C-alpha positions as CSV (number, residue, x, y, z in Angstrom):
1,M,0.0,0.0,0.0
2,P,1.6,3.3,-1.0
3,R,2.1,5.9,1.6
4,K,1.0,9.5,1.2
5,I,3.2,12.3,2.4
6,L,1.2,14.7,4.5
7,K,3.9,17.1,5.5
8,V,7.6,17.6,5.0
9,Q,9.4,19.1,8.0
10,P,13.0,18.9,9.0
11,V,13.5,17.5,12.5
12,T,16.5,17.3,14.7
13,I,18.2,14.1,15.6
14,P,16.8,14.1,19.2
15,E,13.3,14.6,17.8
16,A,13.8,11.7,15.3
17,K,15.0,9.5,18.2
18,S,11.9,10.4,20.2
19,I,9.6,9.6,17.2
20,L,11.2,6.3,16.6
21,E,11.1,5.3,20.2
22,S,7.4,6.2,20.4
23,L,6.7,3.6,17.6
24,G,8.1,0.8,19.8
25,E,11.2,-1.1,18.9
26,E,9.3,-4.3,18.0
27,N,7.4,-2.3,15.3
28,L,10.5,-0.9,13.6
29,D,11.8,-2.2,10.3
30,Q,15.6,-2.7,9.7
31,F,16.1,0.9,8.4
32,Q,14.2,2.4,11.3
33,R,16.2,0.3,13.8
34,R,19.5,1.6,12.2
35,S,18.2,5.1,12.3
36,L,17.2,4.7,16.0
37,D,20.7,3.4,16.7
38,Y,22.3,6.3,15.0
39,A,20.0,8.8,16.7
40,T,20.8,7.3,20.1
41,K,24.5,7.6,19.5
42,M,24.4,11.1,18.0
43,S,21.8,12.9,20.1
44,Y,23.6,15.6,22.1
45,L,20.3,17.0,23.6
46,K,17.0,15.7,24.8
47,P,14.1,16.3,22.4
48,D,12.6,19.1,24.5
49,A,16.0,20.9,24.8
50,A,16.5,20.5,21.1
51,R,13.1,22.0,20.4
52,K,13.8,24.9,22.8
53,L,17.1,25.6,21.1
54,L,15.5,25.4,17.7
55,E,13.0,28.0,18.8
56,E,15.6,30.3,20.2
57,L,17.6,30.2,17.0
58,R,14.5,30.7,14.9
59,A,13.6,33.8,17.0
60,E,16.9,35.4,15.9
61,G,15.7,35.4,12.3
62,I,19.2,34.9,10.9
63,L,19.0,31.4,9.6
64,D,16.5,29.3,7.7
65,E,14.8,26.2,9.1
66,E,17.1,23.6,7.5
67,E,20.3,25.5,8.6
68,I,18.9,25.7,12.2
69,V,18.2,22.0,12.3
70,Q,21.7,21.2,11.1
71,I,23.3,23.4,13.6
72,V,21.2,21.9,16.4
73,N,22.2,18.4,15.2
74,I,25.9,19.1,15.2
75,M,26.1,21.7,18.1
76,P,29.2,23.5,16.7
77,R,31.5,25.1,19.2
78,S,33.1,27.9,17.1
79,I,32.1,30.5,14.5
80,E,34.2,28.7,11.9
81,E,32.2,25.5,12.5
82,I,28.9,27.4,12.2
83,R,30.1,28.9,8.9
84,M,30.7,25.4,7.5
85,F,26.9,24.9,7.6
86,L,26.1,28.1,5.8
87,G,26.7,27.0,2.3
88,G,30.5,27.0,2.4
89,G,30.7,30.8,2.2
90,R,27.8,31.3,-0.3
91,K,25.8,32.9,2.5
92,I,27.5,35.7,4.3
93,I,26.4,36.6,7.8
94,E,27.9,39.3,10.0
95,T,30.3,38.1,12.7
96,S,28.2,39.8,15.4
97,K,25.2,37.6,14.3
98,L,27.3,34.5,14.3
99,E,28.6,35.4,17.8
100,K,24.9,35.7,18.9
101,I,24.2,32.2,17.5
102,L,27.3,30.8,19.2
103,S,26.3,32.4,22.6
104,I,22.9,30.6,22.4
105,L,24.6,27.3,21.5
106,N,27.2,27.7,24.3
107,K,24.4,27.7,26.9
108,Y,23.5,24.3,25.7
109,N,27.0,23.1,25.0
110,E,28.0,23.8,28.6
111,K,25.3,21.5,29.8
112,I,26.2,18.7,27.4
113,F,30.0,18.7,27.9
114,R,29.8,19.3,31.6
115,K,27.4,16.4,31.9
116,V,29.6,13.9,29.9
117,N,32.9,15.3,31.0
118,M,34.2,15.5,27.4
119,F,36.3,18.6,27.7
């Protein structure tokens, strides 16, 4: 039976993990199990924190939705890392705006890296 796409919306890795977990592992096919495994390993934030960060970045009005989702997924720690996600230099954003984005990310990065003692 063909599936009908109702809505296309980029989601963060933590949100994807939450969606897959809500389906129940016994109901997942092989691709979905692999996706859940990846999401489990690569989720830096909890789904509610990822959504809150997404909203904070969206409120700044600097980036589009897909760029915001990528930044939340990767959680860059420097302006140079943020620039990597902005089209390889095709999109020019003032350094002051990038610093604002980084300051928002740093609030969440502190919690992540302090919790897992990575740095």
